[in-house]
C-alpha positions in Angstrom: -10.6 3.8 8.9 -11.1 0.9 6.5 -9.8 -2.5 7.6 -6.7 -3.7 5.7 -6.6 -7.1 3.9 -3.4 -8.9 3.1 -2.4 -10.8 0.0 -1.8 -14.5 0.5 1.7 -14.4 -1.0 2.8 -11.7 1.5 3.5 -14.2 4.3 5.5 -16.5 2.0 7.5 -13.5 0.7 8.4 -12.6 4.2 9.5 -16.1 5.1 11.6 -16.3 1.9 13.3 -12.9 2.3 11.7 -11.0 -0.5 10.9 -8.0 1.7 13.2 -5.8 3.8 10.4 -3.8 5.2 12.7 -1.5 7.1 14.5 -0.2 4.0 12.6 -1.2 0.9 10.5 1.4 -0.9 6.8 0.7 -0.2 4.2 2.4 -2.3 0.4 3.0 -2.4 -1.2 2.4 -5.7 -4.9 3.2 -6.5 -7.2 0.9 -8.4 -10.9 0.7 -9.1 -10.8 -3.1 -9.7 -11.1 -5.4 -6.7 -7.9 -7.0 -5.6 -8.2 -10.7 -4.7 -6.1 -12.4 -2.0 -4.4 -14.6 -4.5 -2.9 -11.7 -6.5 0.9 -11.7 -6.1 2.5 -8.8 -8.0 1.5 -5.3 -9.0 1.1 -6.4 -12.7 -1.9 -8.5 -11.6 -3.8 -5.3 -10.9 -5.2 -2.5 -13.0 -4.0 0.9 -11.9 -6.1 4.1 -12.4 -5.1 6.6 -15.1 -2.2 8.8 -14.2 -2.1 12.6 -14.2 -3.6 15.5 -12.2 -1.4 14.7 -9.2 -1.4 10.9 -9.4 1.8 9.3 -10.7 2.2 5.8 -12.3 3.0 3.3 -9.5 1.5 5.6 -6.9 3.1 7.4 -3.9 5.8 6.3 -1.5 4.8 5.2 2.0 7.8 6.6 3.9 9.2 4.5 6.7 8.9 5.9 10.3 10.1 2.9 12.2 10.8 -0.8 11.6 11.8 -2.6 14.8 11.2 -5.5 17.1 10.8 -5.4 20.8 10.7 -8.6 23.0 10.1 -10.7 19.8 7.3 -8.6 18.3 8.1 -6.7 15.1 6.2 -3.6 14.2 6.3 -1.6 10.9 5.2 2.1 11.1 4.8 4.2 7.9 3.9 7.8 7.5 0.4 8.6 6.2 0.2 9.1 2.4 -1.7 12.1 1.0 -2.7 12.2 -2.6 -4.1 15.5 -3.9 -5.8 16.2 -7.3 -4.2 19.1 -9.1 -5.2 20.4 -12.5 -8.1 17.9 -12.8 -9.7 14.9 -11.1 -8.1 11.6 -9.9 -10.2 8.5 -10.1 -12.5 6.8 -9.8 -10.8 4.4 -7.4 -12.1 2.2 -4.6 -8.9 0.4 -3.4 -5.5 1.6 -2.1 -2.9 -1.1 -2.5 0.4 -1.3 -0.6 3.2 -3.0 -2.4 7.0 -3.2 -2.4 8.6 -1.4 -5.3 12.2 -2.6 -4.5 12.5 -6.3 -5.3 13.1 -7.5 -8.9 12.2 -11.1 -8.3 9.3 -11.1 -7.9 8.9 -7.6 -9.2 6.6 -5.4 -7.2 5.3 -8.0 -4.7 1.9 -7.1 -3.1 1.4 -6.6 0.6 -2.2 -5.6 1.3 -5.1 -3.3 0.4 -7.9 -1.3 1.9 -11.4 -1.0 0.5 -13.1 2.3 0.8 -16.5 0.6 0.2 -17.4 2.6 -2.9 -15.6 4.3 -5.8 -14.2 7.8 -5.0 -13.2 10.6 -7.4 -11.0 13.4 -6.1 -12.0 16.8 -7.7 -9.3 19.3 -8.5 -7.9 20.5 -5.1 -9.3 17.6 -3.1 -7.1 15.2 -1.2 -7.3 11.7 0.3 -5.0 10.6 3.1 -4.2 6.9 3.5 -4.0 6.8 7.3 -1.5 4.2 8.5 -2.1 3.6 12.3 0.8 5.1 14.1 0.8 3.2 17.4 -0.5 -0.1 16.0 1.7 0.0 12.9 1.0 -1.1 9.4 1.6 -4.6 10.6 2.7 -6.3 13.8 3.8 -9.9 14.2 5.8 -12.0 16.6 6.2 -15.4 18.1 4.8 -16.4 21.4 
């Protein structure tokens, strides 16, 4: 599984109450243009063309759990599968996780994964963005 990278603004957005990671709608958006850590909102990125099973804004990353235990918070999301139907999807190299709920800032970015090279899904092919179940999408706490 590719290693996730996080956008710089994500930590500030958490500290300032932009995200309610347990109830907000998080989505996966595909792009073939490299994200950079200083990007802040979805509008900073170039999304791939829509159609053939890929919708504008991407696919929802459904919440599984969002909880803290002994001062450590863990967010778990269900895997997201995108399937090409009626034609190809891509090319794309990056899957970007963002929050679709806040309006100020609109669509704040969380993180991304880099598949290492551009991918194109042929009609009928799928890709699954595999969120680690036991480790969670993210874990943090105070010692």
